[in-house]
C-alpha positions as CSV (number, residue, x, y, z in Angstrom):
1,X,70.6,109.1,87.4
2,X,72.9,106.9,89.5
3,X,74.3,108.5,92.6
4,X,78.0,109.3,92.5
5,X,80.3,107.0,94.5
6,X,81.4,108.9,97.6
7,X,84.9,107.4,97.6
8,X,85.5,107.5,93.8
9,X,88.0,110.4,94.2
10,X,90.2,108.5,96.6
11,X,90.1,105.4,94.4
12,X,91.3,107.5,91.4
13,X,94.1,109.0,93.5
14,X,95.3,105.5,94.3
15,X,95.4,104.6,90.7
16,X,97.3,107.7,89.8
17,X,99.8,107.1,92.7
18,X,100.3,103.4,91.7
19,X,100.9,104.4,88.0
20,X,103.4,107.1,89.0
21,X,105.3,104.7,91.3
22,X,105.6,101.7,89.1
23,X,102.7,99.9,91.0
24,X,104.7,99.8,94.3
25,X,101.9,99.7,96.8
26,X,104.3,100.7,99.6
27,X,104.8,104.1,98.1
28,X,101.0,104.8,98.1
29,X,100.1,103.9,101.7
30,X,99.0,107.5,102.5
31,X,96.4,107.5,99.6
32,X,95.3,104.0,100.4
33,X,94.7,105.1,104.0
34,X,92.6,108.0,102.8
35,X,90.4,105.5,100.9
36,X,90.1,103.3,104.0
37,X,89.0,106.4,106.0
38,X,86.4,107.3,103.3
39,X,85.1,103.7,103.3
40,X,84.8,103.7,107.1
41,X,82.5,106.8,106.9
42,X,79.8,105.0,104.8
43,X,77.7,101.8,105.5
44,X,78.7,98.6,103.7
45,X,77.5,98.6,100.1
46,X,77.2,102.4,99.8
47,X,80.4,102.7,97.8
48,X,81.3,100.3,95.0
49,X,85.0,101.2,95.3
50,X,85.1,100.1,98.9
51,X,83.8,96.6,98.2
52,X,87.4,95.3,97.9
53,X,88.4,96.7,101.3
54,X,85.2,95.3,102.9
55,X,86.0,91.8,101.5
56,X,89.6,92.1,102.7
57,X,88.5,93.0,106.2
58,X,86.0,90.0,106.3
59,X,88.9,87.7,105.3
60,X,91.0,89.0,108.2
61,X,88.3,88.3,110.9
62,X,88.7,85.2,113.0
63,X,86.4,82.4,111.9
64,X,83.0,82.3,113.6
65,X,82.5,79.4,115.9
66,X,80.2,76.7,114.5
67,X,76.8,76.6,116.2
68,X,76.1,73.3,118.0
């Protein structure tokens, strides 16, 4: 039996908030922050719902210098 995603509850709360607020992300910052906190508690790859945040954070990092 697959293990339950530890941050699934927070992801569902974001969906509910977005639906209730006409998909205005600015109105759901508190629940989005809760998901970010949950994702930070688990190693990369542990939570499928966190994969989007992990990718977003990678994209915001400065580029690695090319090895010479």
